[in-house]
N, C-alpha and C positions, 0 to 999 in steps of 0.2 A: 869587273864588277865595282871595285873600289873607285876606279876612274869615273864610272857612270855616276856613282853616288856623290863624288866630289863635284862633278859638273852640276848635278841637280841641286846640291847644297849651295853652290855659288850662285846659281840662277835664283834660288829662293831668297838668299840674302840680298841680291841685287833688286829683286822685285819688292822685297820688304822696304828697302831704302827708298825706292821710287814711290811706293805707296805712302810712306811716311812723309816724304817731301810734298807730294801732291795733296795729301790730307791736310797738312799745315797750311798750304797755300789756299786750298779750297775753304777751309774753316775761316781763315782770316778774311777772305774775300766776302764770304757770307755775312760775317759780323760787320764788316765795313759797309756792305750794301744796306744792312739794317740801320746802321748809324746814319748813313747818307740819306736814307728815306726819312729817318726821324728828324733830320735837319730841315726838310723841305717846308713844312707848314710854319714852323717858327721863323724860318728864313723869309718867307713871304710876309709874315706879320712884321718882322723887323724892317722890311722895305716898304711897308705901308700898302702892300698888294693884297693883304687879307686882314680881316678883323682879328684883334687879339682874342685868343681863346685859351684861358688858363689850363683847362683840362688837356688840350692838345700839347701845350708846352710841357706840362708835367709828364705826360706820356712819353714825349720825346726825350726828356731828361732821364726817365727811367730806362729807356732803351740804351742811352749812352752810358749810364752808370752800370748797367748790367753787362754790357758788351765789352767795354774798355778793359777791364781786368783780364778778361779771357784772351785778349790780344797779346798780352805780355809774353806768353810762352809760345806764340805761333810764328816766331822768326828764328827757327834753328838754322845753323850754318848750312845745312843741306837744302834749304828752301830759297836760296838766292836766285835761282832760275827755274824755269819750267812753269807749267800751269798757267801760262799767260799772265804771269805776275807783272805788275807795274812798279814793284819795289826796286829802288835804286841801290847800287852797292854801298852807298853812303850809310844805309841802315846798319850794315855789319861793321863798317869802319868807325861809326860813331854810335854804337849800340846804346850806350848809357844815355846819351843825349836824346836819341830817338825814343827809347822807352820812357824817358822822363816826360816827354810830351804826352804820351798816353796817361801817365800818372797824373799830370797836371790837368788834362782834360777831365779825367774822372773826378778829381778834387773840385774843379770849377763847376762841374755838373752837379755834384752833391751839394755844394754851397748854393748854387742857383735854385736847387729844389726847395730849399727853405727860404731863400731870399726873395724869390719871385712870388709876389702876392697879387700884383695888378700890372697894368700896362706900363706904368712908369718904372717900376722895379724891373720889369722884363727888358725895357729899353736900356737899362743900366747893366744888367747881368748877361743878357744874351750875347753881346759882342765878344765877351771873354771866351765863350764856347767856340764861336766861329774863328777866333784868332788862333786857337790851338790847332784847328783843322788846317787853316791856311799855312801856319808855320810848318807843319808836317808835309803838306802837299808840295810846298815850294822847294823843300830841301831833300825829301826822301821818296818822292813819288815821281814816276816818269810823267812828263807833261802829256796832255791829250794830243793825239795826232790831229792835225788840221785837215 
């Protein structure tokens, strides 16, 4: 009987660890999807493909400033693999640098929230937001498969 209980306990611990791993990966993927979606309209505005719309820019910045702090705790050591993550091992090798990019993105988005008043200020501030994303994707994210 003790042997059965030991096996059941081991399975429960293993299942809990897998759930925690997949939960962190799933949560960060959802937040990143929302941030990626928030980048679309302002990205099109920055490229001249869409008319400037301050309300859309502000909504995008709110999504970024709300989501970014949540990401800081979603890279535990047990979430390096699984869940179809595109996170590279460099995240855990240079974790302070990696998390610093999220902190900078949040700070830049908060600053942009007050700084962007019109199209001219948008053109000055928005590239800072995109630069954070680019820095992270180049170093810490698996490139898209061609």
